[in-house]
OpenMM code with the backbone's topology and positions (N, CA, C; nanometers):
from openmm import Vec3, app, unit

residues = "MET ALA ASN ASP VAL LEU TRP ALA PRO TRP ARG LEU ALA TYR ILE GLU LYS PRO ALA GLU VAL SER ALA THR ASN ARG GLY THR GLY ASP ILE PHE VAL ASP LEU PRO ALA GLU GLN ASP ASP ALA LYS ASN PHE ILE LEU PHE ARG GLY GLU VAL ALA PHE ILE MET LEU ASN ALA PHE PRO TYR THR ASN GLY HIS LEU LEU ILE ALA PRO TYR ARG GLN VAL ALA GLU ILE ASP LEU LEU ASP ASP GLN GLU LEU LEU GLU ILE ILE GLN LEU LEU ALA ARG ALA ALA ARG TRP LEU LYS ARG ALA TYR ARG PRO ASP GLY MET ASN ILE GLY VAL ASN MET GLY ARG ALA ALA GLY ALA GLY ILE PRO ILE HIS ILE HIS TRP HIS ILE VAL PRO ARG TRP ASN GLY ASP THR ASN PHE MET THR ALA VAL GLY GLY VAL ARG VAL MET PRO GLN THR LEU GLU ASP SER TYR ALA ARG LEU LYS ALA GLU ILE GLU ASN ASP".split()
positions = [
    Vec3(-2.2395, 0.1537, -0.7052),
    Vec3(-2.3815, 0.1675, -0.6805),
    Vec3(-2.4038, 0.2507, -0.5542),
    Vec3(-2.5107, 0.3203, -0.5506),
    Vec3(-2.5419, 0.4060, -0.4359),
    Vec3(-2.5680, 0.3262, -0.3092),
    Vec3(-2.6093, 0.2010, -0.3212),
    Vec3(-2.6415, 0.1199, -0.2049),
    Vec3(-2.5198, 0.0461, -0.1488),
    Vec3(-2.4074, 0.0502, -0.2208),
    Vec3(-2.2873, -0.0188, -0.1738),
    Vec3(-2.2192, 0.0654, -0.0666),
    Vec3(-2.2062, 0.0098, 0.0532),
    Vec3(-2.1444, 0.0800, 0.1648),
    Vec3(-2.0386, -0.0106, 0.2254),
    Vec3(-1.9213, 0.0426, 0.2454),
    Vec3(-1.8167, -0.0297, 0.3155),
    Vec3(-1.8037, 0.0346, 0.4532),
    Vec3(-1.8440, -0.0372, 0.5554),
    Vec3(-1.8429, 0.0145, 0.6921),
    Vec3(-1.7034, 0.0043, 0.7511),
    Vec3(-1.6563, 0.1087, 0.8159),
    Vec3(-1.5271, 0.1104, 0.8825),
    Vec3(-1.5406, 0.1862, 1.0147),
    Vec3(-1.6171, 0.1331, 1.1107),
    Vec3(-1.6434, 0.2063, 1.2351),
    Vec3(-1.5194, 0.2310, 1.3203),
    Vec3(-1.4154, 0.1514, 1.3045),
    Vec3(-1.2940, 0.1703, 1.3832),
    Vec3(-1.2222, 0.3002, 1.3473),
    Vec3(-1.2555, 0.3610, 1.2339),
    Vec3(-1.1896, 0.4850, 1.1921),
    Vec3(-1.2406, 0.6077, 1.2680),
    Vec3(-1.3555, 0.5971, 1.3340),
    Vec3(-1.4141, 0.7118, 1.4018),
    Vec3(-1.3210, 0.7689, 1.5077),
    Vec3(-1.2560, 0.6823, 1.5831),
    Vec3(-1.1647, 0.7306, 1.6875),
    Vec3(-1.0526, 0.8148, 1.6270),
    Vec3(-1.0019, 0.7759, 1.5129),
    Vec3(-0.8955, 0.8535, 1.4474),
    Vec3(-0.9498, 0.9856, 1.3931),
    Vec3(-1.0659, 0.9805, 1.3328),
    Vec3(-1.1248, 1.1010, 1.2743),
    Vec3(-1.1524, 1.2053, 1.3827),
    Vec3(-1.2007, 1.1614, 1.4982),
    Vec3(-1.2345, 1.2542, 1.6057),
    Vec3(-1.1138, 1.2976, 1.6878),
    Vec3(-1.0038, 1.2249, 1.6816),
    Vec3(-0.8880, 1.2553, 1.7668),
    Vec3(-0.8327, 1.3963, 1.7461),
    Vec3(-0.8113, 1.4438, 1.6225),
    Vec3(-0.7602, 1.5807, 1.6086),
    Vec3(-0.8513, 1.6848, 1.6726),
    Vec3(-0.9817, 1.6669, 1.6632),
    Vec3(-1.0753, 1.7614, 1.7253),
    Vec3(-1.0617, 1.7578, 1.8765),
    Vec3(-1.0426, 1.6382, 1.9331),
    Vec3(-1.0253, 1.6267, 2.0782),
    Vec3(-0.8998, 1.6994, 2.1237),
    Vec3(-0.7907, 1.6850, 2.0489),
    Vec3(-0.6649, 1.7491, 2.0872),
    Vec3(-0.6805, 1.9002, 2.0863),
    Vec3(-0.7375, 1.9550, 1.9797),
    Vec3(-0.7499, 2.1007, 1.9740),
    Vec3(-0.8530, 2.1527, 2.0734),
    Vec3(-0.9585, 2.0750, 2.0979),
    Vec3(-1.0637, 2.1201, 2.1893),
    Vec3(-1.0147, 2.1263, 2.3338),
    Vec3(-0.9217, 2.0407, 2.3690),
    Vec3(-0.8745, 2.0378, 2.5075),
    Vec3(-0.7377, 2.1038, 2.5231),
    Vec3(-0.6840, 2.1557, 2.4121),
    Vec3(-0.5519, 2.2188, 2.4134),
    Vec3(-0.4425, 2.1251, 2.4646),
    Vec3(-0.4619, 1.9969, 2.4391),
    Vec3(-0.3575, 1.8999, 2.4742),
    Vec3(-0.2820, 1.8640, 2.3480),
    Vec3(-0.1531, 1.8498, 2.3609),
    Vec3(-0.0737, 1.8028, 2.2500),
    Vec3(-0.0395, 1.9097, 2.1487),
    Vec3(0.0455, 1.8660, 2.0556),
    Vec3(0.0958, 1.9569, 1.9535),
    Vec3(0.0234, 1.9394, 1.8209),
    Vec3(-0.0539, 1.8304, 1.8076),
    Vec3(-0.1141, 1.7982, 1.6802),
    Vec3(-0.0213, 1.7167, 1.5922),
    Vec3(0.0967, 1.6835, 1.6416),
    Vec3(0.1962, 1.6021, 1.5718),
    Vec3(0.1985, 1.4655, 1.6408),
    Vec3(0.1462, 1.3633, 1.5748),
    Vec3(0.1389, 1.2307, 1.6393),
    Vec3(0.2758, 1.1770, 1.6777),
    Vec3(0.3803, 1.2192, 1.6072),
    Vec3(0.5144, 1.1689, 1.6361),
    Vec3(0.5763, 1.2352, 1.7588),
    Vec3(0.5129, 1.3386, 1.8084),
    Vec3(0.5512, 1.4022, 1.9349),
    Vec3(0.4520, 1.3623, 2.0440),
    Vec3(0.3236, 1.3761, 2.0142),
    Vec3(0.2192, 1.3556, 2.1146),
    Vec3(0.2065, 1.2106, 2.1615),
    Vec3(0.2061, 1.1149, 2.0701),
    Vec3(0.1838, 0.9755, 2.1104),
    Vec3(0.2979, 0.9192, 2.1954),
    Vec3(0.4247, 0.9409, 2.1600),
    Vec3(0.5308, 0.8922, 2.2494),
    Vec3(0.5265, 0.9585, 2.3876),
    Vec3(0.4839, 1.0830, 2.3928),
    Vec3(0.4779, 1.1546, 2.5207),
    Vec3(0.3721, 1.0967, 2.6136),
    Vec3(0.2700, 1.0310, 2.5586),
    Vec3(0.1639, 0.9736, 2.6416),
    Vec3(0.2120, 0.8541, 2.7243),
    Vec3(0.3205, 0.7918, 2.6848),
    Vec3(0.3754, 0.6766, 2.7577),
    Vec3(0.2754, 0.5609, 2.7672),
    Vec3(0.1920, 0.5451, 2.6643),
    Vec3(0.0977, 0.4331, 2.6580),
    Vec3(0.1199, 0.3641, 2.5234),
    Vec3(0.2284, 0.2886, 2.5158),
    Vec3(0.2723, 0.2332, 2.3883),
    Vec3(0.1722, 0.1374, 2.3261),
    Vec3(0.1091, 0.0529, 2.4033),
    Vec3(0.0133, -0.0421, 2.3466),
    Vec3(-0.1062, 0.0316, 2.2860),
    Vec3(-0.1588, 0.1306, 2.3560),
    Vec3(-0.2729, 0.2081, 2.3051),
    Vec3(-0.2364, 0.2822, 2.1771),
    Vec3(-0.1149, 0.3323, 2.1703),
    Vec3(-0.0702, 0.4126, 2.0568),
    Vec3(0.0053, 0.3318, 1.9510),
    Vec3(0.0115, 0.2005, 1.9707),
    Vec3(0.0762, 0.1092, 1.8755),
    Vec3(0.2238, 0.1395, 1.8536),
    Vec3(0.2902, 0.1899, 1.9578),
    Vec3(0.4348, 0.2096, 1.9509),
    Vec3(0.5000, 0.0762, 1.9846),
    Vec3(0.5711, 0.0216, 1.8879),
    Vec3(0.6292, -0.1120, 1.9013),
    Vec3(0.7669, -0.1121, 1.9656),
    Vec3(0.8448, -0.0087, 1.9363),
    Vec3(0.9832, -0.0079, 1.9839),
    Vec3(1.0290, 0.1360, 2.0018),
    Vec3(1.0996, 0.1595, 2.1124),
    Vec3(1.1570, 0.2916, 2.1401),
    Vec3(1.3088, 0.2817, 2.1403),
    Vec3(1.3715, 0.3611, 2.0566),
    Vec3(1.5160, 0.3754, 2.0596),
    Vec3(1.5518, 0.4985, 2.1406),
    Vec3(1.6767, 0.5380, 2.1344),
    Vec3(1.7198, 0.6567, 2.2077),
    Vec3(1.6676, 0.7854, 2.1457),
    Vec3(1.6678, 0.7923, 2.0120),
    Vec3(1.6291, 0.9162, 1.9444),
    Vec3(1.5181, 0.8968, 1.8411),
    Vec3(1.4740, 0.7721, 1.8221),
    Vec3(1.3699, 0.7426, 1.7232),
    Vec3(1.2895, 0.6214, 1.7699),
    Vec3(1.1748, 0.6004, 1.7064),
    Vec3(1.0874, 0.4911, 1.7490),
    Vec3(1.0138, 0.4323, 1.6287),
    Vec3(0.9522, 0.3156, 1.6520),
    Vec3(0.8747, 0.2449, 1.5497),
    Vec3(0.7318, 0.2301, 1.5997),
    Vec3(0.6361, 0.2573, 1.5113),
    Vec3(0.4953, 0.2389, 1.5456),
    Vec3(0.4200, 0.1835, 1.4253),
    Vec3(0.3044, 0.1241, 1.4527),
    Vec3(0.2153, 0.0830, 1.3446),
    Vec3(0.1492, 0.2058, 1.2840),
    Vec3(0.1248, 0.2018, 1.1549),
    Vec3(0.0476, 0.3058, 1.0895),
    Vec3(-0.1001, 0.2813, 1.1219),
    Vec3(-0.1694, 0.3823, 1.1707),
    Vec3(-0.3110, 0.3679, 1.2064),
    Vec3(-0.3998, 0.3488, 1.0838),
    Vec3(-0.3502, 0.3866, 0.9664),
    Vec3(-0.4224, 0.3679, 0.8410),
    Vec3(-0.3320, 0.2946, 0.7424),
    Vec3(-0.3089, 0.1673, 0.7683),
    Vec3(-0.2095, 0.0926, 0.6903),
    Vec3(-0.2538, 0.0603, 0.5486),
    Vec3(-0.1538, 0.0483, 0.4601),
    Vec3(-0.1784, -0.0026, 0.3252),
    Vec3(-0.1896, -0.1538, 0.3283),
    Vec3(-0.1118, -0.2162, 0.4169),
    Vec3(-0.1177, -0.3608, 0.4378),
    Vec3(-0.0978, -0.3862, 0.5865),
    Vec3(-0.1282, -0.5077, 0.6304),
    Vec3(-0.0985, -0.5426, 0.7695),
    Vec3(0.0518, -0.5363, 0.7905),
    Vec3(0.0911, -0.4819, 0.9051),
    Vec3(0.2327, -0.4682, 0.9358),
    Vec3(0.2950, -0.3396, 0.8843),
    Vec3(0.2165, -0.2471, 0.8284),
    Vec3(0.2685, -0.1194, 0.7778),
    Vec3(0.3213, -0.0380, 0.8963),
    Vec3(0.4514, -0.0141, 0.8970),
    Vec3(0.5177, 0.0533, 1.0088),
    Vec3(0.5627, 0.1934, 0.9718),
    Vec3(0.5770, 0.2765, 1.0754),
    Vec3(0.6317, 0.4107, 1.0632),
    Vec3(0.7509, 0.4216, 1.1570),
    Vec3(0.8563, 0.4874, 1.1113),
    Vec3(0.9742, 0.5139, 1.1948),
    Vec3(0.9981, 0.6638, 1.1918),
    Vec3(1.0130, 0.7230, 1.3096),
    Vec3(1.0297, 0.8682, 1.3182),
    Vec3(1.1244, 0.9031, 1.4317),
    Vec3(1.1929, 1.0159, 1.4193),
    Vec3(1.2693, 1.0655, 1.5332),
    Vec3(1.1717, 1.1240, 1.6352),
    Vec3(1.2117, 1.1257, 1.7620),
    Vec3(1.1276, 1.1917, 1.8632),
    Vec3(1.1238, 1.3426, 1.8389),
    Vec3(1.2352, 1.3973, 1.7947),
    Vec3(1.2464, 1.5407, 1.7715),
    Vec3(1.1707, 1.5766, 1.6448),
    Vec3(1.0920, 1.6834, 1.6505),
    Vec3(1.0162, 1.7272, 1.5344),
    Vec3(1.1118, 1.7935, 1.4348),
    Vec3(1.1338, 1.7234, 1.3244),
    Vec3(1.2223, 1.7687, 1.2181),
    Vec3(1.1491, 1.7435, 1.0872),
    Vec3(1.1458, 1.8438, 1.0002),
    Vec3(1.0689, 1.8300, 0.8766),
    Vec3(1.1473, 1.7657, 0.7623),
    Vec3(1.2781, 1.7816, 0.7606),
    Vec3(1.3556, 1.7370, 0.6450),
    Vec3(1.4769, 1.6550, 0.6866),
    Vec3(1.5158, 1.5633, 0.5995),
    Vec3(1.6224, 1.4681, 0.6301),
    Vec3(1.7559, 1.5377, 0.6577),
    Vec3(1.7839, 1.6467, 0.5892),
    Vec3(1.9116, 1.7144, 0.6081),
    Vec3(1.9187, 1.7914, 0.7403),
    Vec3(1.8085, 1.7958, 0.8145),
    Vec3(1.8089, 1.8599, 0.9462),
    Vec3(1.8286, 1.7599, 1.0606),
    Vec3(1.8301, 1.6296, 1.0257),
    Vec3(1.8555, 1.5274, 1.1277),
    Vec3(2.0037, 1.5265, 1.1622),
    Vec3(2.0347, 1.4976, 1.2883),
    Vec3(2.1754, 1.4879, 1.3259),
    Vec3(2.2243, 1.3452, 1.2990),
    Vec3(2.3545, 1.3239, 1.3142),
    Vec3(2.4140, 1.1935, 1.2829),
    Vec3(2.3558, 1.0806, 1.3669),
    Vec3(2.3314, 1.1070, 1.4941),
    Vec3(2.2750, 1.0031, 1.5805),
    Vec3(2.1354, 0.9630, 1.5323),
    Vec3(2.0537, 1.0599, 1.4947),
    Vec3(1.9194, 1.0302, 1.4445),
    Vec3(1.9257, 0.9527, 1.3136),
    Vec3(2.0112, 0.9973, 1.2225),
    Vec3(2.0242, 0.9287, 1.0936),
    Vec3(2.0667, 0.7832, 1.1122),
    Vec3(2.1673, 0.7618, 1.1958),
    Vec3(2.2169, 0.6261, 1.2183),
    Vec3(2.1093, 0.5387, 1.2819),
    Vec3(2.0452, 0.5877, 1.3867),
    Vec3(1.9454, 0.5047, 1.4550),
    Vec3(1.8246, 0.4758, 1.3649),
    Vec3(1.7824, 0.5708, 1.2862),
    Vec3(1.6687, 0.5470, 1.1968),
    Vec3(1.7023, 0.4373, 1.0962),
    Vec3(1.8203, 0.4404, 1.0387),
    Vec3(1.8601, 0.3346, 0.9440),
    Vec3(1.8700, 0.2005, 1.0160),
    Vec3(1.9234, 0.1997, 1.1362),
    Vec3(1.9289, 0.0751, 1.2140),
    Vec3(1.7888, 0.0231, 1.2447),
    Vec3(1.6978, 0.1126, 1.2789),
    Vec3(1.5598, 0.0716, 1.3067),
    Vec3(1.4897, 0.0205, 1.1807),
    Vec3(1.5189, 0.0803, 1.0670),
    Vec3(1.4641, 0.0296, 0.9409),
    Vec3(1.5066, -0.1152, 0.9178),
    Vec3(1.6337, -0.1449, 0.9415),
    Vec3(1.6842, -0.2817, 0.9230),
    Vec3(1.6199, -0.3779, 1.0230),
    Vec3(1.6087, -0.3369, 1.1475),
    Vec3(1.5456, -0.4225, 1.2488),
    Vec3(1.3987, -0.4461, 1.2164),
    Vec3(1.3288, -0.3402, 1.1779),
    Vec3(1.1870, -0.3527, 1.1448),
    Vec3(1.1674, -0.4477, 1.0266),
    Vec3(1.2533, -0.4379, 0.9263),
    Vec3(1.2438, -0.5292, 0.8115),
    Vec3(1.2609, -0.6738, 0.8574),
    Vec3(1.3548, -0.6982, 0.9465),
    Vec3(1.3774, -0.8342, 0.9987),
    Vec3(1.2536, -0.8839, 1.0739),
    Vec3(1.1962, -0.7984, 1.1593),
    Vec3(1.0781, -0.8388, 1.2362),
    Vec3(0.9595, -0.8656, 1.1442),
    Vec3(0.9420, -0.7818, 1.0421),
    Vec3(0.8325, -0.8028, 0.9478),
    Vec3(0.8498, -0.9329, 0.8697),
    Vec3(0.9728, -0.9624, 0.8291),
    Vec3(0.9990, -1.0880, 0.7569),
    Vec3(0.9594, -1.2079, 0.8417),
    Vec3(0.9969, -1.2050, 0.9684),
    Vec3(0.9650, -1.3184, 1.0560),
    Vec3(0.8157, -1.3256, 1.0880),
    Vec3(0.7529, -1.2112, 1.1102),
    Vec3(0.6123, -1.2102, 1.1517),
    Vec3(0.5156, -1.2359, 1.0365),
    Vec3(0.5460, -1.1834, 0.9178),
    Vec3(0.4499, -1.1875, 0.8080),
    Vec3(0.4966, -1.2612, 0.6826),
    Vec3(0.6247, -1.2883, 0.6714),
    Vec3(0.6796, -1.3559, 0.5535),
    Vec3(0.6387, -1.2866, 0.4217),
    Vec3(0.6607, -1.1551, 0.4110),
    Vec3(0.6234, -1.0870, 0.2866),
    Vec3(0.7163, -1.1268, 0.1718),
    Vec3(0.6689, -1.1081, 0.0499),
    Vec3(0.7501, -1.1339, -0.0690),
    Vec3(0.8419, -1.0166, -0.1006),
    Vec3(0.8137, -0.9015, -0.0426),
    Vec3(0.8934, -0.7814, -0.0637),
    Vec3(0.8476, -0.6731, 0.0310),
    Vec3(0.9102, -0.5572, 0.0233),
    Vec3(0.8713, -0.4433, 0.1070),
    Vec3(0.8944, -0.3145, 0.0308),
    Vec3(0.8065, -0.2182, 0.0556),
    Vec3(0.8297, -0.0812, 0.0123),
    Vec3(0.8802, -0.0061, 0.1345),
    Vec3(0.9914, 0.0651, 0.1180),
    Vec3(1.0466, 0.1478, 0.2252),
    Vec3(1.0689, 0.2861, 0.1659),
    Vec3(1.0096, 0.3876, 0.2302),
    Vec3(1.0251, 0.5206, 0.1738),
    Vec3(0.9857, 0.6304, 0.2688),
    Vec3(1.0131, 0.7521, 0.2240),
    Vec3(0.9814, 0.8718, 0.3003),
    Vec3(0.9266, 0.9766, 0.2033),
    Vec3(0.8225, 1.0474, 0.2446),
    Vec3(0.7677, 1.1579, 0.1675),
    Vec3(0.8074, 1.2858, 0.2406),
    Vec3(0.8938, 1.3644, 0.1817),
    Vec3(0.9438, 1.4845, 0.2484),
    Vec3(0.8750, 1.6066, 0.1872),
    Vec3(0.7861, 1.6686, 0.2655),
    Vec3(0.7121, 1.7856, 0.2201),
    Vec3(0.5750, 1.7486, 0.1670),
    Vec3(0.4820, 1.8415, 0.1801),
    Vec3(0.3433, 1.8175, 0.1368),
    Vec3(0.3364, 1.7859, -0.0125),
    Vec3(0.4159, 1.8546, -0.0943),
    Vec3(0.4137, 1.8312, -0.2385),
    Vec3(0.4567, 1.6887, -0.2732),
    Vec3(0.5342, 1.6265, -0.1860),
    Vec3(0.5795, 1.4890, -0.2079),
    Vec3(0.4819, 1.3871, -0.1497),
    Vec3(0.3743, 1.4341, -0.0909),
    Vec3(0.2732, 1.3430, -0.0375),
    Vec3(0.2795, 1.3212, 0.1122),
    Vec3(0.3614, 1.3974, 0.1829),
    Vec3(0.3724, 1.3802, 0.3278),
    Vec3(0.2412, 1.4180, 0.3955),
    Vec3(0.1862, 1.3234, 0.4717),
    Vec3(0.0635, 1.3502, 0.5463),
    Vec3(0.0889, 1.4370, 0.6681),
    Vec3(0.2098, 1.4288, 0.7220),
    Vec3(0.2502, 1.5109, 0.8362),
    Vec3(0.3821, 1.5777, 0.7962),
    Vec3(0.3762, 1.6844, 0.7176),
    Vec3(0.4983, 1.7424, 0.6618),
    Vec3(0.5918, 1.8077, 0.7638),
    Vec3(0.5436, 1.8340, 0.8849),
    Vec3(0.6290, 1.8977, 0.9855),
    Vec3(0.7194, 1.7979, 1.0565),
    Vec3(0.7000, 1.6671, 1.0312),
    Vec3(0.7776, 1.5653, 1.1038),
    Vec3(0.8125, 1.4510, 1.0086),
    Vec3(0.9372, 1.4431, 0.9704),
    Vec3(0.9807, 1.3398, 0.8769),
    Vec3(0.9614, 1.2015, 0.9382),
    Vec3(0.9201, 1.1077, 0.8547),
    Vec3(0.9015, 0.9701, 0.9001),
    Vec3(0.9101, 0.8757, 0.7812),
    Vec3(0.9525, 0.7550, 0.8093),
    Vec3(0.9699, 0.6513, 0.7082),
    Vec3(0.8549, 0.5521, 0.7172),
    Vec3(0.8150, 0.5008, 0.6026),
    Vec3(0.7136, 0.3958, 0.5928),
    Vec3(0.7828, 0.2656, 0.5541),
    Vec3(0.7418, 0.1579, 0.6164),
    Vec3(0.7826, 0.0238, 0.5747),
    Vec3(0.6529, -0.0534, 0.5514),
    Vec3(0.6309, -0.0928, 0.4265),
    Vec3(0.5061, -0.1583, 0.3881),
    Vec3(0.5382, -0.2980, 0.3352),
    Vec3(0.5012, -0.4025, 0.4112),
    Vec3(0.5215, -0.5374, 0.3590),
    Vec3(0.4312, -0.5609, 0.2384),
    Vec3(0.4821, -0.6350, 0.1400),
    Vec3(0.4065, -0.6622, 0.0178),
    Vec3(0.4127, -0.8109, -0.0149),
    Vec3(0.3060, -0.8590, -0.0764),
    Vec3(0.2973, -0.9984, -0.1168),
    Vec3(0.2600, -1.0043, -0.2634),
    Vec3(0.3100, -1.1055, -0.3332),
    Vec3(0.2698, -1.1252, -0.4721),
    Vec3(0.1183, -1.1376, -0.4760),
    Vec3(0.0554, -1.0575, -0.5599),
    Vec3(-0.0897, -1.0633, -0.5729),
    Vec3(-0.1666, -0.9916, -0.4639),
    Vec3(-0.1011, -0.9047, -0.3855),
    Vec3(-0.1736, -0.8389, -0.2756),
    Vec3(-0.2653, -0.7262, -0.3218),
    Vec3(-0.2597, -0.6894, -0.4472),
    Vec3(-0.3528, -0.5917, -0.5014),
    Vec3(-0.4604, -0.6686, -0.5760),
    Vec3(-0.5837, -0.6554, -0.5303),
    Vec3(-0.6933, -0.7291, -0.5921),
    Vec3(-0.7954, -0.6319, -0.6502),
    Vec3(-0.9104, -0.6825, -0.6873),
    Vec3(-1.0127, -0.5976, -0.7494),
    Vec3(-1.0599, -0.4869, -0.6567),
    Vec3(-1.0620, -0.5107, -0.5255),
    Vec3(-1.1082, -0.4066, -0.4315),
    Vec3(-1.0180, -0.2846, -0.4402),
    Vec3(-0.8863, -0.3077, -0.4457),
    Vec3(-0.7918, -0.1970, -0.4537),
    Vec3(-0.7916, -0.1360, -0.5931),
    Vec3(-0.7853, -0.2222, -0.6953),
    Vec3(-0.7718, -0.1740, -0.8324),
    Vec3(-0.8974, -0.1043, -0.8840),
    Vec3(-1.0139, -0.1586, -0.8545),
    Vec3(-1.1376, -0.1055, -0.9092),
    Vec3(-1.2116, -0.0174, -0.8083),
    Vec3(-1.2182, -0.0625, -0.6853),
    Vec3(-1.2982, 0.0079, -0.5856),
    Vec3(-1.2225, 0.1106, -0.5051),
    Vec3(-1.0890, 0.1130, -0.5179),
    Vec3(-1.0111, 0.2073, -0.4384),
    Vec3(-1.0195, 0.1789, -0.2897),
    Vec3(-1.0388, 0.0521, -0.2533),
    Vec3(-1.0565, 0.0118, -0.1139),
    Vec3(-0.9535, -0.0944, -0.0790),
    Vec3(-0.8957, -0.0846, 0.0378),
    Vec3(-0.8044, -0.1882, 0.0865),
    Vec3(-0.8787, -0.2742, 0.1876),
    Vec3(-0.8570, -0.4032, 0.1792),
    Vec3(-0.9182, -0.4959, 0.2737),
    Vec3(-0.8087, -0.5426, 0.3687),
    Vec3(-0.8261, -0.5164, 0.4974),
    Vec3(-0.7273, -0.5529, 0.5976),
    Vec3(-0.7753, -0.6778, 0.6708),
    Vec3(-0.7044, -0.7896, 0.6570),
    Vec3(-0.7504, -0.9128, 0.7205),
    Vec3(-0.7177, -0.9231, 0.8693),
    Vec3(-0.6459, -0.8267, 0.9242),
    Vec3(-0.6044, -0.8342, 1.0638),
    Vec3(-0.6227, -0.6982, 1.1301),
    Vec3(-0.6688, -0.6976, 1.2560),
    Vec3(-0.6857, -0.5715, 1.3283),
    Vec3(-0.5505, -0.5133, 1.3657),
    Vec3(-0.5484, -0.3844, 1.3965),
    Vec3(-0.4249, -0.3208, 1.4430),
    Vec3(-0.3766, -0.3853, 1.5729),
    Vec3(-0.4695, -0.4201, 1.6611),
    Vec3(-0.4321, -0.4832, 1.7881),
    Vec3(-0.3633, -0.6174, 1.7644),
    Vec3(-0.4141, -0.6960, 1.6701),
    Vec3(-0.3513, -0.8249, 1.6394),
    Vec3(-0.2161, -0.8069, 1.5710),
    Vec3(-0.2055, -0.7077, 1.4830),
    Vec3(-0.0761, -0.6770, 1.4200),
    Vec3(0.0255, -0.6365, 1.5257),
    Vec3(-0.0181, -0.5514, 1.6189),
    Vec3(0.0695, -0.5063, 1.7263),
    Vec3(0.1200, -0.6256, 1.8075),
    Vec3(0.0300, -0.7143, 1.8468),
    Vec3(0.0682, -0.8310, 1.9272),
    Vec3(0.1651, -0.9215, 1.8517),
    Vec3(0.1396, -0.9433, 1.7247),
    Vec3(0.2265, -1.0307, 1.6448),
    Vec3(0.3673, -0.9722, 1.6341),
    Vec3(0.3761, -0.8429, 1.6023),
    Vec3(0.5075, -0.7802, 1.5883),
    Vec3(0.5778, -0.7630, 1.7211),
    Vec3(0.5037, -0.7305, 1.8255),
    Vec3(0.5641, -0.7148, 1.9597),
    Vec3(0.6276, -0.8466, 2.0034),
    Vec3(0.5650, -0.9587, 1.9725),
    Vec3(0.6216, -1.0907, 2.0062),
    Vec3(0.7537, -1.1120, 1.9328),
    Vec3(0.7623, -1.0707, 1.8071),
    Vec3(0.8879, -1.0839, 1.7321),
    Vec3(0.9970, -0.9964, 1.7929),
    Vec3(0.9599, -0.8755, 1.8307),
    Vec3(1.0578, -0.7829, 1.8913),
    Vec3(1.1099, -0.8401, 2.0220),
    Vec3(1.0214, -0.8928, 2.1035),
    Vec3(1.0621, -0.9479, 2.2335),
    Vec3(1.1457, -1.0740, 2.2186),
    Vec3(1.1292, -1.1476, 2.1085),
    Vec3(1.2075, -1.2674, 2.0844),
    Vec3(1.3378, -1.2410, 2.0109),
    Vec3(1.3640, -1.1170, 1.9752),
    Vec3(1.4827, -1.0816, 1.8971),
    Vec3(1.6083, -1.0849, 1.9830),
] * unit.nanometer
topology = app.Topology()
chain = topology.addChain("A")
for resn in residues:
    res = topology.addResidue(resn, chain)
    for name in ("N", "CA", "C"):
        topology.addAtom(name, app.Element.getBySymbol(name[0]), res)
């Protein structure tokens, strides 16, 4: 219906952010380079920093706890990663899965990477992995019929919950 509106005011900051970066000539336009460089992990939802890769919350999650893992170095394809990056990313995937299990008790997880725009990569210049916790029945009428996801927890609360698991590990 024309009168049905789903308000999402928290998205405005994300929508305006690319314009701010280009308008002030700050940053590269690659969140996987720019956000770690800011050294403000809580603001940027960076949960864990390794030597060559890091874990952050997805700003537009499919479910609560949707994580991204990326190397610090801007690399577009998996075969361009060096051995240290490959090893640490796989180790971080395993650690992130453990933290998600403890924090959210999901029934399963989707773990994947979209390499290249044709494969669905939103940021094709920088390879990154998605870890999406899933629960039996987590797709409801809003997703199936309305094409809308309902997030029961804020990014700030997700960050706090996962950060506590990381610190207790």
